[in-house]
C-alpha positions, 0 to 999 in steps of 0.5 A: 210170085211176088206180093205186088204182082199177084194180088187178086180181088176176090168179089164172090159172096160172103158164103164163098169167101173163106174157101175161095180165100184159102184156096188162093192162098194155098196157091201163093196169091195175095188176097183182097176180098170185097164181095160185089154180089150177095144172095137174097132169098125170093119166091116167084109165082111159079114155085108152087107149080114147080114143087107140085111138078116134082112131087106129083112126078110130072117132071121129066128132068130137073135142073139145078144151076148152083149149090145156092139154087138147091138150098134156097129151093129146099128152104121153101119146101114144106117137107124136105124129105118128101121133096128129096125123095121125089127128086130121086125119082126123076132125072136130076141134072147139075150144071157142074161138079160143085152143084153135083157135089151139093146134090150128093151131100143131100142124098139126091141122086144126079143123072149127069153134068154137061161136058161144058159147065154153062147154060149152053153146056146144059142145052147141048147135053140135053137136046137130044133127050128132051123133045116133048118132055117136061123140064123144071129148073129152080135158079137165080133171078139172073139166070141166063135166058140161053137155057130156057130158050135153048131147051124150048128150041129142042122141044121141051116144055120148060118151067122155070122158078126163081128162088133167089136173086142178086143184089150189090153189097154196100160197105167199106170193103167195096169202096176200098176195093175200087180205090185199090183198083183205081190206084193199081194195087190190084193185079188180078181181077177174078169175075165169076158172074155178069152181075158181079162185074156190073156191080163192080163198075156200077160202083166205080162209076159212082165213085168217079173212078171207071176211067182210072180202073179201065187204064189199070185193067189194060196192064192187069190180068182180068179173068172171067168164068164162062162166055157170058161173064166175059161178054159183060166185061167187054161191054165196059171196053175191057178185054178178058185175058183168062177164061179157063176151060172149066167154069170153076173158081179153082180152074180159074186160079190154076189157069192164071197161075199156069199162064203168068206165074209158073 
């Protein structure tokens, strides 16, 4: 892979950048990084009910859809040890391997993960077992409604608390990314969430670069983790060229390399 043809835009939040950059560079990518999404702590009206369900043993299942959701949850509870012990008395479900790994690092046992690491995958995985059960989840304010609606259709009573939200970062790096994208300096766009896509195109529109970027993307590799992210990209008139089978950043990088550069 040469430097011009394999420059990848990594737009993940700051706390993921170092690991993501190292991973990409180890595979031979040239990296330009500019977060297009950042996490901001929040607590909604349902958080106390969520913790009461866990601590009192009312929860039949507790779902975590990201490592961030776990950390933002634990940062809010009064007694982390008590809460962790209570989680270990219920059935904890992780959306995928990274979330499972974070739970296990905190000594929280995980019952299982779905075959497909997505809201739809969680619904398919849990549907046969949740009728009449209480399912609680702590996640982002931008979590897919498909998880809640799907589990309710399966007969579960679902309580969702939103423990963090997502915002668009502002700065020189973000503006430089848009300029580079519009001028054709970016060969690979790696989108890992719908909000990342929206923030990217929102800034492009503010800078008057949307049309230029769309033209560039027609000749570039546009990668998306998951169907919702791919659908959001399509809303802007851009086609996704890579959607990895496993919904992880590592798998995205491997799939791009295998299909375009090996």
